[in-house]
Backbone as JSON Lines, residues from 0, in Angstrom:
{"i":0,"aa":"Q","n":[57.93,176.19,-0.69],"ca":[58.1,177.49,-0.06],"c":[57.14,177.66,1.11]}
{"i":1,"aa":"G","n":[55.94,177.12,0.99],"ca":[54.97,177.19,2.08],"c":[55.44,176.4,3.29]}
{"i":2,"aa":"L","n":[55.99,175.2,3.06],"ca":[56.51,174.38,4.15],"c":[57.67,175.09,4.83]}
{"i":3,"aa":"A","n":[58.58,175.66,4.06],"ca":[59.73,176.37,4.63],"c":[59.27,177.55,5.48]}
{"i":4,"aa":"S","n":[58.28,178.27,5.01],"ca":[57.75,179.41,5.76],"c":[57.09,178.96,7.06]}
{"i":5,"aa":"A","n":[56.31,177.89,7.0],"ca":[55.64,177.37,8.2],"c":[56.65,176.91,9.24]}
{"i":6,"aa":"I","n":[57.7,176.23,8.79],"ca":[58.73,175.75,9.72],"c":[59.5,176.93,10.31]}
{"i":7,"aa":"A","n":[59.81,177.94,9.5],"ca":[60.52,179.12,10.0],"c":[59.74,179.81,11.11]}
{"i":8,"aa":"S","n":[58.42,179.74,11.04],"ca":[57.56,180.36,12.06],"c":[57.5,179.55,13.36]}
{"i":9,"aa":"N","n":[57.85,178.25,13.29],"ca":[57.77,177.39,14.46],"c":[58.76,176.23,14.29]}
{"i":10,"aa":"I","n":[60.04,176.48,14.54],"ca":[61.07,175.47,14.27],"c":[60.95,174.24,15.17]}
{"i":11,"aa":"N","n":[60.15,174.32,16.23],"ca":[59.96,173.19,17.14],"c":[58.66,172.44,16.87]}
{"i":12,"aa":"G","n":[57.95,172.79,15.8],"ca":[56.64,172.23,15.53],"c":[56.64,170.86,14.89]}
{"i":13,"aa":"Y","n":[55.42,170.4,14.58],"ca":[55.18,169.11,13.93],"c":[54.59,169.38,12.55]}
{"i":14,"aa":"F","n":[55.21,168.8,11.51],"ca":[54.81,169.06,10.13],"c":[54.72,167.76,9.36]}
{"i":15,"aa":"A","n":[53.87,167.75,8.32],"ca":[53.75,166.58,7.45],"c":[53.52,167.05,6.02]}
{"i":16,"aa":"L","n":[54.02,166.25,5.05],"ca":[53.77,166.53,3.64],"c":[52.47,165.82,3.24]}
{"i":17,"aa":"A","n":[51.49,166.6,2.82],"ca":[50.2,166.03,2.44],"c":[50.27,165.36,1.06]}
{"i":18,"aa":"S","n":[51.21,165.81,0.22],"ca":[51.36,165.24,-1.12],"c":[52.78,165.49,-1.61]}
{"i":19,"aa":"S","n":[53.12,164.87,-2.72],"ca":[54.43,165.1,-3.32],"c":[54.47,166.49,-3.93]}
{"i":20,"aa":"Y","n":[55.71,167.01,-4.14],"ca":[55.87,168.38,-4.62],"c":[57.02,168.45,-5.61]}
{"i":21,"aa":"D","n":[56.82,169.17,-6.72],"ca":[57.87,169.42,-7.7],"c":[58.47,170.79,-7.42]}
{"i":22,"aa":"A","n":[59.68,170.8,-6.84],"ca":[60.34,172.06,-6.47],"c":[61.02,172.73,-7.66]}
{"i":23,"aa":"G","n":[60.95,172.13,-8.84],"ca":[61.55,172.74,-10.03],"c":[60.96,174.11,-10.33]}
{"i":24,"aa":"Q","n":[59.71,174.28,-9.99],"ca":[59.04,175.56,-10.23],"c":[59.56,176.66,-9.3]}
{"i":25,"aa":"D","n":[60.26,176.3,-8.24],"ca":[60.81,177.29,-7.3],"c":[62.09,177.94,-7.8]}
{"i":26,"aa":"G","n":[62.72,177.36,-8.81],"ca":[64.02,177.85,-9.26],"c":[65.12,177.32,-8.35]}
{"i":27,"aa":"T","n":[66.27,177.94,-8.38],"ca":[67.41,177.52,-7.56],"c":[67.45,178.32,-6.27]}
{"i":28,"aa":"Y","n":[67.48,177.61,-5.15],"ca":[67.59,178.27,-3.85],"c":[69.04,178.69,-3.62]}
{"i":29,"aa":"S","n":[69.25,179.85,-2.99],"ca":[70.6,180.32,-2.69],"c":[71.02,179.97,-1.26]}
{"i":30,"aa":"S","n":[70.15,179.29,-0.54],"ca":[70.47,178.74,0.78],"c":[69.51,177.57,1.02]}
{"i":31,"aa":"S","n":[69.73,176.85,2.09],"ca":[68.84,175.73,2.39],"c":[67.41,176.23,2.5]}
{"i":32,"aa":"P","n":[66.45,175.59,1.81],"ca":[65.05,176.05,1.89],"c":[64.52,176.1,3.32]}
{"i":33,"aa":"I","n":[64.87,175.09,4.12],"ca":[64.51,175.08,5.53],"c":[65.81,175.33,6.3]}
{"i":34,"aa":"V","n":[65.91,176.49,6.91],"ca":[67.15,176.88,7.58],"c":[67.4,176.07,8.84]}
{"i":35,"aa":"Q","n":[66.36,175.89,9.67],"ca":[66.51,175.15,10.91],"c":[65.22,174.44,11.25]}
{"i":36,"aa":"L","n":[65.33,173.2,11.73],"ca":[64.18,172.43,12.2],"c":[64.59,171.65,13.44]}
{"i":37,"aa":"N","n":[63.91,171.91,14.56],"ca":[64.14,171.16,15.79],"c":[62.95,170.28,16.13]}
{"i":38,"aa":"G","n":[61.95,170.28,15.31],"ca":[60.73,169.51,15.54],"c":[60.68,168.26,14.69]}
{"i":39,"aa":"T","n":[59.48,167.97,14.17],"ca":[59.23,166.76,13.4],"c":[58.73,167.1,12.01]}
{"i":40,"aa":"L","n":[59.28,166.42,11.01],"ca":[58.77,166.49,9.64],"c":[58.52,165.07,9.18]}
{"i":41,"aa":"E","n":[57.27,164.73,8.97],"ca":[56.87,163.41,8.5],"c":[56.47,163.52,7.04]}
{"i":42,"aa":"G","n":[57.15,162.79,6.17],"ca":[56.87,162.85,4.74],"c":[55.68,162.04,4.3]}
{"i":43,"aa":"L","n":[55.23,161.11,5.12],"ca":[54.09,160.25,4.8],"c":[54.28,159.52,3.47]}
{"i":44,"aa":"G","n":[55.53,159.24,3.12],"ca":[55.84,158.53,1.88],"c":[55.86,159.41,0.64]}
{"i":45,"aa":"N","n":[55.69,160.71,0.8],"ca":[55.7,161.64,-0.33],"c":[57.12,162.05,-0.7]}
{"i":46,"aa":"A","n":[57.26,162.63,-1.9],"ca":[58.57,163.02,-2.42],"c":[58.59,164.49,-2.8]}
{"i":47,"aa":"I","n":[59.76,165.09,-2.66],"ca":[60.04,166.4,-3.21],"c":[61.03,166.16,-4.34]}
{"i":48,"aa":"S","n":[60.69,166.6,-5.53],"ca":[61.55,166.35,-6.69],"c":[62.08,167.66,-7.26]}
{"i":49,"aa":"N","n":[63.19,167.55,-7.99],"ca":[63.79,168.65,-8.73],"c":[64.2,169.83,-7.86]}
{"i":50,"aa":"L","n":[64.63,169.56,-6.62],"ca":[65.12,170.59,-5.73],"c":[66.53,170.99,-6.15]}
{"i":51,"aa":"S","n":[66.78,172.29,-6.24],"ca":[68.1,172.8,-6.59],"c":[68.53,173.84,-5.56]}
{"i":52,"aa":"V","n":[69.69,173.6,-4.93],"ca":[70.26,174.53,-3.96],"c":[71.72,174.74,-4.34]}
{"i":53,"aa":"V","n":[72.09,175.96,-4.64],"ca":[73.48,176.3,-4.92],"c":[73.81,177.51,-4.06]}
{"i":54,"aa":"T","n":[74.8,177.35,-3.17],"ca":[75.09,178.38,-2.19],"c":[76.59,178.51,-1.94]}
{"i":55,"aa":"T","n":[76.97,179.6,-1.32],"ca":[78.36,179.81,-0.95],"c":[78.62,179.42,0.5]}
{"i":56,"aa":"S","n":[77.7,178.67,1.07],"ca":[77.87,178.22,2.46],"c":[77.42,176.77,2.57]}
{"i":57,"aa":"S","n":[77.07,176.33,3.78],"ca":[76.55,174.98,3.98],"c":[75.22,174.84,3.25]}
{"i":58,"aa":"A","n":[74.89,173.6,2.84],"ca":[73.68,173.42,2.03],"c":[73.04,172.07,2.28]}
{"i":59,"aa":"G","n":[71.73,172.04,2.09],"ca":[70.93,170.83,2.18],"c":[69.48,171.23,2.05]}
{"i":60,"aa":"F","n":[68.58,170.28,1.96],"ca":[67.15,170.59,2.01],"c":[66.86,171.3,3.32]}
{"i":61,"aa":"I","n":[67.48,170.8,4.42],"ca":[67.4,171.43,5.73],"c":[68.82,171.79,6.14]}
{"i":62,"aa":"G","n":[69.02,172.99,6.63],"ca":[70.35,173.43,7.07],"c":[70.76,172.78,8.37]}
{"i":63,"aa":"D","n":[70.19,173.23,9.48],"ca":[70.49,172.69,10.81],"c":[69.28,171.91,11.31]}
{"i":64,"aa":"F","n":[69.52,170.68,11.77],"ca":[68.42,169.82,12.16],"c":[68.68,169.11,13.48]}
{"i":65,"aa":"S","n":[67.69,169.13,14.35],"ca":[67.62,168.32,15.57],"c":[66.15,167.98,15.74]}
{"i":66,"aa":"G","n":[65.8,166.75,15.7],"ca":[64.4,166.36,15.81],"c":[64.18,165.03,15.14]}
{"i":67,"aa":"Y","n":[63.1,164.94,14.35],"ca":[62.76,163.69,13.67],"c":[62.35,163.98,12.24]}
{"i":68,"aa":"L","n":[62.97,163.26,11.29],"ca":[62.59,163.28,9.88],"c":[62.22,161.86,9.49]}
{"i":69,"aa":"G","n":[61.02,161.68,8.94],"ca":[60.62,160.33,8.58],"c":[59.89,160.24,7.27]}
{"i":70,"aa":"D","n":[60.15,159.15,6.55],"ca":[59.4,158.75,5.35],"c":[59.26,159.85,4.31]}
{"i":71,"aa":"I","n":[60.39,160.47,3.95],"ca":[60.4,161.48,2.9],"c":[61.47,161.12,1.88]}
{"i":72,"aa":"S","n":[61.18,161.38,0.62],"ca":[62.15,161.14,-0.45],"c":[62.44,162.45,-1.17]}
{"i":73,"aa":"L","n":[63.7,162.62,-1.54],"ca":[64.11,163.72,-2.39],"c":[64.6,163.09,-3.68]}
{"i":74,"aa":"E","n":[64.02,163.48,-4.82],"ca":[64.36,162.87,-6.1],"c":[64.86,163.9,-7.09]}
{"i":75,"aa":"N","n":[65.87,163.5,-7.86],"ca":[66.45,164.36,-8.89],"c":[66.88,165.71,-8.31]}
{"i":76,"aa":"I","n":[67.64,165.65,-7.21],"ca":[68.08,166.89,-6.56],"c":[69.45,167.32,-7.05]}
{"i":77,"aa":"D","n":[69.76,168.58,-6.85],"ca":[71.08,169.15,-7.12],"c":[71.38,170.08,-5.95]}
{"i":78,"aa":"V","n":[72.25,169.64,-5.05],"ca":[72.63,170.45,-3.89],"c":[74.13,170.7,-3.97]}
{"i":79,"aa":"E","n":[74.51,171.97,-3.95],"ca":[75.93,172.31,-4.09],"c":[76.3,173.42,-3.12]}
{"i":80,"aa":"G","n":[77.32,173.13,-2.3],"ca":[77.89,174.12,-1.4],"c":[79.3,174.42,-1.83]}
{"i":81,"aa":"R","n":[79.73,175.59,-1.58],"ca":[81.05,176.03,-2.05],"c":[82.19,175.64,-1.1]}
{"i":82,"aa":"S","n":[83.38,176.09,-1.44],"ca":[84.6,175.77,-0.71],"c":[84.7,176.52,0.61]}
{"i":83,"aa":"G","n":[85.42,175.9,1.55],"ca":[85.76,176.55,2.8],"c":[87.27,176.76,2.86]}
{"i":84,"aa":"F","n":[87.72,177.37,3.92],"ca":[89.14,177.61,4.09],"c":[89.77,176.63,5.07]}
{"i":85,"aa":"R","n":[88.95,175.99,5.86],"ca":[89.42,174.98,6.79],"c":[88.34,173.93,6.98]}
{"i":86,"aa":"R","n":[88.73,172.75,7.42],"ca":[87.78,171.66,7.62],"c":[86.78,172.02,8.71]}
{"i":87,"aa":"Y","n":[85.62,171.46,8.67],"ca":[84.5,171.71,9.58],"c":[83.94,173.12,9.42]}
{"i":88,"aa":"E","n":[84.13,173.7,8.26],"ca":[83.56,175.02,8.01],"c":[82.26,174.92,7.21]}
{"i":89,"aa":"F","n":[82.23,174.03,6.22],"ca":[81.03,173.89,5.39],"c":[80.56,172.44,5.39]}
{"i":90,"aa":"F","n":[79.22,172.27,5.51],"ca":[78.6,170.96,5.53],"c":[77.57,170.91,4.42]}
{"i":91,"aa":"I","n":[77.63,169.87,3.61],"ca":[76.7,169.74,2.49],"c":[76.1,168.33,2.54]}
{"i":92,"aa":"G","n":[74.77,168.27,2.61],"ca":[74.07,167.0,2.61],"c":[72.83,167.11,1.74]}
{"i":93,"aa":"G","n":[72.46,166.04,1.08],"ca":[71.27,166.07,0.25],"c":[70.02,166.4,1.05]}
{"i":94,"aa":"L","n":[69.89,165.78,2.21],"ca":[68.73,165.99,3.07],"c":[69.01,167.04,4.13]}
{"i":95,"aa":"V","n":[70.12,166.89,4.86],"ca":[70.44,167.77,5.98],"c":[71.91,168.16,5.92]}
{"i":96,"aa":"A","n":[72.2,169.45,6.05],"ca":[73.59,169.9,6.07],"c":[74.27,169.49,7.38]}
{"i":97,"aa":"S","n":[73.64,169.8,8.51],"ca":[74.22,169.52,9.81],"c":[73.13,169.04,10.77]}
{"i":98,"aa":"I","n":[73.4,167.93,11.45],"ca":[72.43,167.37,12.38],"c":[73.0,167.4,13.8]}
{"i":99,"aa":"G","n":[72.16,167.81,14.74],"ca":[72.53,167.74,16.15],"c":[72.05,166.41,16.68]}
{"i":100,"aa":"S","n":[71.22,166.44,17.7],"ca":[70.66,165.2,18.21],"c":[69.31,164.96,17.53]}
{"i":101,"aa":"G","n":[69.33,164.19,16.49],"ca":[68.1,163.94,15.74],"c":[68.11,162.58,15.09]}
{"i":102,"aa":"T","n":[66.95,162.18,14.59],"ca":[66.79,160.89,13.93],"c":[66.23,161.08,12.53]}
{"i":103,"aa":"I","n":[66.84,160.39,11.59],"ca":[66.37,160.33,10.21],"c":[65.99,158.88,9.95]}
{"i":104,"aa":"E","n":[64.72,158.65,9.61],"ca":[64.23,157.28,9.45],"c":[63.4,157.15,8.18]}
{"i":105,"aa":"G","n":[63.75,156.19,7.35],"ca":[62.98,155.92,6.14],"c":[63.05,157.05,5.11]}
{"i":106,"aa":"C","n":[64.2,157.72,5.03],"ca":[64.37,158.82,4.08],"c":[65.3,158.4,2.94]}
{"i":107,"aa":"H","n":[65.02,158.89,1.75],"ca":[65.77,158.49,0.56],"c":[66.08,159.7,-0.3]}
{"i":108,"aa":"V","n":[67.34,159.76,-0.78],"ca":[67.79,160.88,-1.6],"c":[68.4,160.34,-2.88]}
{"i":109,"aa":"K","n":[67.98,160.91,-4.03],"ca":[68.56,160.56,-5.32],"c":[68.92,161.85,-6.04]}
{"i":110,"aa":"G","n":[70.19,161.93,-6.5],"ca":[70.62,163.11,-7.25],"c":[72.08,163.42,-7.0]}
{"i":111,"aa":"D","n":[72.45,164.67,-7.19],"ca":[73.83,165.12,-7.07],"c":[74.0,166.0,-5.84]}
{"i":112,"aa":"V","n":[75.01,165.66,-5.03],"ca":[75.37,166.45,-3.86],"c":[76.85,166.78,-4.0]}
{"i":113,"aa":"K","n":[77.18,168.08,-4.04],"ca":[78.56,168.5,-4.32],"c":[79.05,169.51,-3.3]}
{"i":114,"aa":"G","n":[80.31,169.36,-2.92],"ca":[80.96,170.33,-2.05],"c":[82.3,170.73,-2.62]}
{"i":115,"aa":"G","n":[82.78,171.87,-2.2],"ca":[84.09,172.33,-2.64],"c":[85.19,171.75,-1.76]}
{"i":116,"aa":"T","n":[86.26,172.5,-1.56],"ca":[87.36,172.05,-0.71],"c":[87.0,172.24,0.76]}
{"i":117,"aa":"H","n":[87.64,171.46,1.61],"ca":[87.46,171.56,3.07],"c":[86.0,171.44,3.49]}
{"i":118,"aa":"A","n":[85.27,170.52,2.88],"ca":[83.85,170.36,3.19],"c":[83.57,168.95,3.72]}
{"i":119,"aa":"D","n":[82.52,168.82,4.54],"ca":[82.0,167.53,4.95],"c":[80.75,167.3,4.11]}
{"i":120,"aa":"V","n":[80.76,166.27,3.27],"ca":[79.7,166.07,2.29],"c":[79.14,164.66,2.38]}
{"i":121,"aa":"G","n":[77.81,164.53,2.4],"ca":[77.17,163.22,2.42],"c":[75.89,163.21,1.61]}
{"i":122,"aa":"G","n":[75.54,162.06,1.08],"ca":[74.32,161.93,0.29],"c":[73.08,162.29,1.09]}
{"i":123,"aa":"L","n":[73.06,161.95,2.38],"ca":[71.95,162.32,3.27],"c":[72.33,163.46,4.19]}
{"i":124,"aa":"V","n":[73.47,163.33,4.89],"ca":[73.88,164.27,5.94],"c":[75.33,164.68,5.73]}
{"i":125,"aa":"G","n":[75.59,165.98,5.81],"ca":[76.96,166.46,5.69],"c":[77.77,166.22,6.95]}
{"i":126,"aa":"N","n":[77.25,166.66,8.11],"ca":[77.99,166.57,9.35],"c":[77.04,166.36,10.52]}
{"i":127,"aa":"A","n":[77.45,165.55,11.48],"ca":[76.69,165.36,12.71],"c":[77.53,165.91,13.85]}
{"i":128,"aa":"E","n":[77.1,167.01,14.43],"ca":[77.87,167.66,15.49],"c":[77.8,166.9,16.81]}
{"i":129,"aa":"Y","n":[76.67,166.29,17.12],"ca":[76.49,165.65,18.42],"c":[76.05,164.2,18.23]}
{"i":130,"aa":"Q","n":[74.81,163.91,18.52],"ca":[74.27,162.57,18.45],"c":[73.21,162.5,17.35]}
{"i":131,"aa":"G","n":[73.59,162.13,16.17],"ca":[72.65,161.94,15.09],"c":[72.49,160.47,14.76]}
{"i":132,"aa":"Y","n":[71.34,160.1,14.24],"ca":[71.06,158.69,13.95],"c":[70.28,158.57,12.65]}
{"i":133,"aa":"V","n":[70.76,157.68,11.76],"ca":[70.1,157.4,10.49],"c":[69.75,155.92,10.45]}
{"i":134,"aa":"T","n":[68.5,155.61,10.08],"ca":[68.1,154.21,9.94],"c":[67.11,154.05,8.78]}
{"i":135,"aa":"L","n":[67.14,152.88,8.17],"ca":[66.22,152.52,7.08],"c":[66.18,153.56,5.97]}
{"i":136,"aa":"S","n":[67.35,154.11,5.61],"ca":[67.44,155.19,4.64],"c":[68.44,154.86,3.55]}
{"i":137,"aa":"S","n":[68.45,155.65,2.47],"ca":[69.37,155.38,1.37],"c":[69.69,156.64,0.57]}
{"i":138,"aa":"S","n":[70.77,156.53,-0.22],"ca":[71.11,157.59,-1.16],"c":[71.59,156.95,-2.46]}
{"i":139,"aa":"A","n":[71.39,157.69,-3.54],"ca":[71.84,157.26,-4.87],"c":[72.18,158.49,-5.68]}
{"i":140,"aa":"G","n":[73.02,158.33,-6.68],"ca":[73.42,159.45,-7.52],"c":[74.91,159.66,-7.42]}
{"i":141,"aa":"T","n":[75.33,160.91,-7.24],"ca":[76.74,161.27,-7.12],"c":[76.94,162.16,-5.91]}
{"i":142,"aa":"V","n":[77.95,161.82,-5.11],"ca":[78.35,162.64,-3.97],"c":[79.82,162.96,-4.17]}
{"i":143,"aa":"S","n":[80.16,164.25,-4.21],"ca":[81.55,164.61,-4.52],"c":[81.97,165.87,-3.77]}
{"i":144,"aa":"A","n":[83.3,166.01,-3.63],"ca":[83.87,167.19,-2.99],"c":[85.28,167.41,-3.5]}
{"i":145,"aa":"G","n":[85.8,168.6,-3.24],"ca":[87.15,168.96,-3.63],"c":[88.18,168.47,-2.63]}
{"i":146,"aa":"A","n":[89.36,169.05,-2.69],"ca":[90.49,168.64,-1.85],"c":[90.21,168.83,-0.37]}
{"i":147,"aa":"H","n":[90.88,168.0,0.44],"ca":[90.86,168.12,1.91],"c":[89.45,168.03,2.48]}
{"i":148,"aa":"S","n":[88.62,167.18,1.92],"ca":[87.23,167.04,2.36],"c":[86.98,165.65,2.93]}
{"i":149,"aa":"V","n":[85.84,165.48,3.57],"ca":[85.37,164.19,4.04],"c":[84.07,163.92,3.29]}
{"i":150,"aa":"V","n":[84.02,162.8,2.56],"ca":[82.91,162.54,1.66],"c":[82.39,161.12,1.88]}
{"i":151,"aa":"G","n":[81.05,160.98,1.99],"ca":[80.46,159.65,2.16],"c":[79.15,159.52,1.43]}
{"i":152,"aa":"G","n":[78.84,158.31,1.01],"ca":[77.58,158.07,0.29],"c":[76.37,158.43,1.12]}
{"i":153,"aa":"L","n":[76.4,158.13,2.43],"ca":[75.29,158.47,3.32],"c":[75.61,159.72,4.14]}
{"i":154,"aa":"A","n":[76.81,159.79,4.73],"ca":[77.16,160.9,5.61],"c":[78.62,161.28,5.46]}
{"i":155,"aa":"G","n":[78.89,162.55,5.67],"ca":[80.28,163.01,5.68],"c":[80.97,162.57,6.96]}
{"i":156,"aa":"T","n":[80.46,163.03,8.11],"ca":[81.11,162.7,9.38],"c":[80.12,162.54,10.51]}
{"i":157,"aa":"G","n":[80.53,161.79,11.52],"ca":[79.98,161.78,12.85],"c":[78.55,161.35,13.1]}
{"i":158,"aa":"I","n":[78.06,160.32,12.47],"ca":[76.66,159.93,12.7],"c":[76.56,158.42,12.81]}
{"i":159,"aa":"S","n":[75.62,157.95,13.61],"ca":[75.35,156.51,13.72],"c":[74.39,156.1,12.62]}
{"i":160,"aa":"I","n":[74.7,155.01,11.92],"ca":[73.89,154.56,10.79],"c":[73.57,153.08,10.96]}
{"i":161,"aa":"S","n":[72.3,152.71,10.74],"ca":[71.94,151.3,10.75],"c":[70.92,151.0,9.66]}
{"i":162,"aa":"Q","n":[70.95,149.79,9.14],"ca":[70.0,149.3,8.16],"c":[69.78,150.3,7.01]}
{"i":163,"aa":"S","n":[70.85,150.89,6.54],"ca":[70.8,151.89,5.47],"c":[71.88,151.57,4.45]}
{"i":164,"aa":"Y","n":[71.75,152.15,3.25],"ca":[72.74,151.88,2.22],"c":[72.83,153.03,1.23]}
{"i":165,"aa":"S","n":[73.92,153.01,0.47],"ca":[74.12,153.99,-0.58],"c":[74.62,153.28,-1.83]}
{"i":166,"aa":"T","n":[74.08,153.66,-2.97],"ca":[74.59,153.2,-4.26],"c":[75.21,154.38,-5.0]}
{"i":167,"aa":"A","n":[75.46,155.46,-4.29],"ca":[76.0,156.68,-4.9],"c":[77.44,156.48,-5.37]}
{"i":168,"aa":"N","n":[77.79,157.16,-6.43],"ca":[79.17,157.25,-6.9],"c":[79.81,158.34,-6.05]}
{"i":169,"aa":"V","n":[80.82,157.98,-5.24],"ca":[81.41,158.9,-4.27],"c":[82.82,159.26,-4.71]}
{"i":170,"aa":"K","n":[83.11,160.58,-4.77],"ca":[84.42,161.06,-5.23],"c":[84.93,162.16,-4.3]}
{"i":171,"aa":"G","n":[86.23,162.12,-4.04],"ca":[86.85,163.17,-3.25],"c":[88.11,163.65,-3.91]}
{"i":172,"aa":"G","n":[88.48,164.89,-3.66],"ca":[89.68,165.47,-4.24],"c":[90.94,165.11,-3.47]}
{"i":173,"aa":"F","n":[92.02,165.78,-3.77],"ca":[93.34,165.56,-3.18],"c":[93.26,165.56,-1.66]}
{"i":174,"aa":"K","n":[93.83,164.53,-1.03],"ca":[93.89,164.37,0.43],"c":[92.51,164.38,1.1]}
{"i":175,"aa":"S","n":[91.52,163.87,0.42],"ca":[90.18,163.74,1.01],"c":[90.02,162.36,1.62]}
{"i":176,"aa":"I","n":[89.1,162.26,2.56],"ca":[88.73,160.98,3.15],"c":[87.41,160.59,2.53]}
{"i":177,"aa":"V","n":[87.35,159.42,1.89],"ca":[86.18,159.03,1.11],"c":[85.66,157.68,1.58]}
{"i":178,"aa":"G","n":[84.33,157.57,1.77],"ca":[83.76,156.3,2.19],"c":[82.4,156.07,1.56]}
């Protein structure tokens, strides 16, 4: 909560995790803990565990992201966004819901990432609107969505990925695109 507050005060700033954090004590978030980040978040190899986000909109540890995310792990997470009425309405990602022009490097997500119908869902990133880039990263657990969705172990849609992998169990509903 302190990190989210600090970032909300300066979305273009530079931030680092000094130690690992158990977010289980925070309860379930009703929106992305970090709504927007256009700066830098360096995890320094630390992890955030037991994060739970259940919302009726787009969801992720970070909602909208453009900048740099490096060396952070999310462990035992539960991120769930609800259904939309048309495609490109809701984005659900374990780490980031929607990325603009940003880089994710050395980040790892383990847990459950779920979306409803008409959602773009990914283990790391739900949707990349412009130029997003993922490298040296991974996801594990379960990534799933309802009908008419785009679902991927690492990303739902529109991002460049290199030297990364997913061991996630990926599931999509009726007429979904799954990768």
